[in-house]
C-alpha positions as CSV (number, residue, x, y, z in Angstrom):
1,M,8.9,-26.1,-4.9
2,S,9.8,-23.1,-6.9
3,F,9.2,-19.4,-7.4
4,T,7.4,-18.0,-10.5
5,L,7.8,-14.6,-12.0
6,V,4.3,-13.4,-12.8
7,S,3.5,-10.7,-15.4
8,A,0.1,-9.2,-14.5
9,Q,-2.2,-7.6,-17.0
10,N,-1.6,-4.2,-15.5
11,G,2.2,-4.4,-16.2
12,V,3.3,-5.3,-12.7
13,K,5.8,-8.1,-12.4
14,Y,6.0,-10.0,-9.1
15,M,7.1,-13.3,-7.8
16,R,5.1,-16.0,-6.0
17,S,6.0,-19.3,-4.4
18,D,4.3,-22.6,-5.4
19,I,4.4,-23.6,-1.7
20,I,2.1,-20.8,-0.5
21,P,-1.6,-21.6,-1.3
22,V,-3.1,-18.2,-0.4
23,R,-2.9,-14.9,-2.1
24,H,0.6,-13.5,-1.9
25,G,3.3,-11.8,-3.9
26,F,6.9,-10.6,-3.7
27,A,7.2,-7.3,-5.7
28,T,9.9,-6.6,-8.2
29,R,10.7,-3.0,-9.3
30,V,8.8,-3.4,-12.5
31,G,5.3,-2.1,-13.4
32,G,4.7,1.1,-11.5
33,V,4.5,4.8,-12.2
34,S,7.6,6.1,-10.5
35,H,9.7,8.1,-12.9
36,E,12.8,9.1,-10.9
37,P,15.7,7.1,-12.2
38,H,16.5,5.5,-8.9
39,T,12.8,4.6,-8.0
40,A,11.6,3.6,-11.5
41,S,9.1,2.1,-11.6
42,L,7.3,0.3,-8.7
43,N,8.7,2.0,-5.6
44,L,6.5,1.0,-2.7
45,A,7.8,3.2,0.1
46,F,7.6,6.8,1.1
47,R,10.6,9.0,1.6
48,R,12.5,7.6,-1.3
49,G,12.1,10.5,-3.7
50,D,8.5,9.9,-5.0
51,D,5.6,11.9,-3.9
52,E,2.9,10.3,-1.8
53,Q,0.4,9.9,-4.6
54,T,2.9,8.0,-6.7
55,V,3.6,5.5,-4.0
56,I,-0.1,5.0,-3.3
57,E,-0.7,4.4,-7.0
58,N,2.1,1.9,-7.1
59,L,0.5,0.1,-4.1
60,R,-2.8,0.0,-5.9
61,L,-1.2,-1.5,-9.0
62,F,0.7,-4.1,-7.0
63,S,-2.3,-5.0,-4.9
64,E,-4.5,-5.3,-8.0
65,A,-1.9,-7.6,-9.6
66,V,-1.8,-9.9,-6.5
67,G,-5.5,-9.8,-5.9
68,V,-5.7,-8.0,-2.6
69,C,-7.2,-4.6,-1.5
70,A,-4.6,-1.8,-1.1
71,E,-6.4,-0.4,1.9
72,S,-6.1,-3.8,3.7
73,V,-2.3,-3.7,3.7
74,V,-0.6,-3.4,7.1
75,S,3.0,-2.3,6.8
76,R,4.3,-0.3,9.7
77,H,7.8,1.3,9.8
78,Q,10.5,-1.3,10.3
79,I,13.0,-1.2,13.1
80,H,15.4,-4.1,12.3
81,S,14.2,-6.1,15.3
82,S,12.8,-9.5,16.0
83,R,9.4,-8.0,17.0
84,V,6.4,-9.8,15.5
85,V,2.9,-8.5,16.3
86,Y,-0.7,-9.7,15.8
87,A,-2.5,-7.8,13.0
88,D,-6.3,-7.4,12.9
89,E,-8.8,-5.3,10.9
90,K,-8.1,-2.2,13.0
91,M,-4.6,-2.1,11.7
92,C,-5.5,-2.2,8.0
93,G,-4.0,0.8,6.1
94,E,-1.2,1.4,8.7
95,G,1.9,2.5,7.0
96,Y,0.3,3.8,3.8
97,F,-3.1,5.4,4.5
98,R,-2.5,6.3,8.1
99,E,0.5,6.6,10.3
100,C,1.4,4.4,13.3
101,D,4.2,5.3,15.8
102,E,4.7,1.7,16.7
103,G,7.3,-0.1,14.7
104,C,7.9,-3.8,14.1
105,D,9.4,-6.2,11.6
106,G,6.8,-9.0,11.4
107,Y,3.2,-9.9,11.7
108,V,0.9,-12.9,12.2
109,T,-2.9,-13.0,11.7
110,D,-5.9,-15.3,11.4
111,R,-8.2,-12.6,10.1
112,V,-9.6,-12.9,6.6
113,G,-9.0,-9.7,4.5
114,V,-6.0,-8.4,6.5
115,T,-3.0,-8.2,4.2
116,L,0.4,-8.4,5.8
117,G,3.2,-6.4,4.1
118,V,7.0,-6.2,4.6
119,K,9.3,-3.9,2.7
120,T,12.8,-4.9,1.5
121,A,15.6,-3.9,-0.8
122,D,18.2,-6.6,0.0
123,C,16.9,-7.7,3.3
124,V,15.1,-11.0,3.4
125,P,11.2,-11.1,3.0
126,I,9.6,-14.3,4.4
127,L,6.0,-15.2,4.0
128,F,4.4,-17.9,6.2
129,C,1.2,-20.0,5.9
130,D,-0.5,-22.8,7.8
131,H,-3.4,-23.3,5.4
132,D,-5.2,-25.9,7.6
133,A,-5.3,-23.5,10.6
134,H,-5.9,-20.4,8.5
135,I,-3.0,-18.6,10.0
136,I,-0.4,-16.5,8.1
137,G,2.7,-14.5,8.9
138,A,5.3,-12.2,7.3
139,V,8.7,-10.9,8.4
140,H,11.3,-8.4,7.2
141,A,14.6,-10.1,8.2
142,G,17.5,-7.7,8.0
143,W,20.7,-9.0,9.4
144,R,19.9,-7.9,12.9
145,G,16.5,-9.4,12.8
146,T,17.8,-12.5,11.3
147,A,20.5,-12.9,13.9
148,S,18.0,-12.1,16.6
149,G,15.7,-15.0,15.4
150,I,12.8,-13.2,13.8
151,A,12.0,-16.2,11.6
152,A,11.7,-18.5,14.6
153,E,9.7,-15.8,16.5
154,C,7.1,-15.7,13.7
155,V,6.8,-19.5,13.9
156,S,6.3,-19.3,17.6
157,K,3.6,-16.5,17.3
158,M,1.8,-18.6,14.7
159,C,1.8,-21.6,16.9
160,E,0.4,-19.5,19.8
161,L,-2.5,-18.7,17.5
162,G,-3.1,-22.4,16.8
163,A,-0.9,-23.2,13.9
164,N,0.9,-26.6,13.8
165,V,4.6,-26.2,13.1
166,K,4.5,-29.3,10.9
167,N,2.1,-27.6,8.6
168,I,3.8,-24.2,8.4
169,R,5.2,-23.3,5.0
170,A,7.7,-20.5,4.6
171,A,8.6,-18.8,1.3
172,V,11.9,-16.8,1.4
173,G,11.9,-14.2,-1.3
174,A,14.6,-12.5,-3.3
175,A,17.3,-10.9,-1.2
176,I,21.0,-10.3,-1.3
177,H,22.9,-13.6,-1.4
178,S,26.4,-14.4,-0.1
179,C,27.8,-13.8,-3.6
180,C,27.4,-10.1,-3.0
181,Y,27.0,-9.5,0.7
182,E,30.5,-8.5,1.8
183,V,30.6,-7.6,5.5
184,G,33.2,-6.4,8.0
185,E,34.7,-8.0,11.1
186,D,32.3,-6.0,13.3
187,F,29.4,-7.7,11.5
188,R,30.8,-11.1,12.4
189,E,31.3,-10.0,16.0
190,S,27.7,-8.7,16.1
191,V,26.2,-11.9,14.7
192,T,28.3,-14.0,17.1
193,A,26.9,-11.9,20.0
194,L,23.3,-12.2,18.8
195,A,23.2,-15.8,17.4
196,G,26.2,-17.5,18.7
197,E,29.6,-18.5,17.4
198,K,28.3,-21.6,15.6
199,M,25.9,-19.5,13.5
200,A,28.6,-17.0,12.6
201,R,31.1,-19.7,11.7
202,E,28.6,-21.5,9.5
203,F,27.2,-18.6,7.6
204,I,30.0,-16.0,7.4
205,H,33.0,-17.1,5.2
206,E,36.2,-15.6,4.1
207,R,36.7,-15.3,0.3
208,D,39.2,-13.3,-1.8
209,G,40.4,-11.5,1.3
210,G,36.9,-10.4,2.4
211,L,34.1,-11.7,4.6
212,Y,30.8,-12.7,3.0
213,A,27.5,-13.4,4.9
214,D,24.8,-15.8,4.0
215,I,21.7,-14.4,5.7
216,I,19.5,-16.6,3.5
217,G,21.2,-19.6,5.1
218,M,20.9,-18.1,8.6
219,N,17.1,-17.8,8.2
220,R,16.8,-21.3,6.8
221,S,18.7,-22.6,9.8
222,M,16.5,-20.6,12.2
223,L,13.4,-22.0,10.5
224,L,14.6,-25.6,10.8
225,G,15.5,-25.0,14.4
226,A,12.0,-23.8,15.1
227,G,10.6,-27.1,13.7
228,V,9.6,-26.1,10.2
229,H,10.1,-29.1,7.9
230,D,12.8,-28.7,5.2
231,E,10.4,-29.6,2.5
232,N,8.1,-26.8,3.6
233,I,10.8,-24.1,3.0
234,D,10.9,-22.5,-0.4
235,I,13.9,-20.2,-1.2
236,S,14.2,-17.9,-4.1
237,E,17.5,-18.2,-6.0
238,K,17.3,-14.6,-7.1
239,C,20.0,-12.2,-5.6
240,T,18.7,-8.6,-5.5
241,C,22.2,-7.2,-5.9
242,C,22.9,-9.3,-9.0
243,E,19.8,-8.3,-10.8
244,P,19.3,-4.5,-10.4
245,S,17.1,-4.2,-13.4
246,L,14.5,-6.5,-11.7
247,F,15.0,-5.6,-8.0
248,Y,15.9,-2.7,-5.9
249,S,19.2,-3.3,-4.1
250,H,20.5,-1.1,-1.3
251,R,24.0,-2.5,-1.7
252,Y,24.1,-2.2,-5.5
253,S,22.7,1.4,-5.6
254,H,24.7,2.6,-2.5
255,G,21.4,3.4,-0.8
256,V,19.8,5.5,-3.6
257,R,16.9,3.3,-4.5
258,G,13.2,2.4,-4.2
259,T,11.7,-0.3,-2.0
260,M,9.8,-3.5,-2.7
261,L,6.9,-4.9,-0.8
262,S,5.9,-8.5,-0.1
263,V,2.3,-9.3,0.9
264,I,0.2,-12.2,2.0
265,S,-3.5,-12.4,2.8
266,L,-6.1,-15.0,3.7
């Protein structure tokens, strides 16, 4: 299992996981048309400093590179929750070509041609697939969503659709790692309240006088607890905060940055 950095013919660079057998991609910040210093060059979110046409053109370039239709992407506004919804054809375009008041942080679908999309810039993107059952999922796992169990919730929703947990594969894309994710005592208290003392103790450690959180490890633990086999979990070693030339990082840029998109489609 491993991640590959793909350089598409149109200049877009994105990452893909060898474990996911359907069309998918984890965007980097490379290959778009954004010219603002903080969004250059593949910003894939509105309200970050680019005009709407620039973001849409970036979406078209990224979609072309991955091999999906830009208009098929579903990517509602994210609310740092554990809410996972079923996506069908009626939702295609939500978040880019038309607005939707309803927010969420994850999707599942069994519909061909519906592209699930989650946005990140340090938070954890996870793409799911049960190829035999033709069911896919995607989640944006911020620390609140992570601690609230959004990864396990996505597995549960997939199984409700007919997936077999033994066949579910999960690819965890580039995100901030524990090397860079310094947090406060209030963070540890919040994780303890949401996920329990054992989870906080295992994945929040003291180092050099500070506290550092491993939200990648938290999500892996949640996936294993939900029944996903260890050999079916692929984790990118890339830390978004460590490589600001390749990824947008909220922590590295102090919030002045673009946004990446991760997509998957049957």
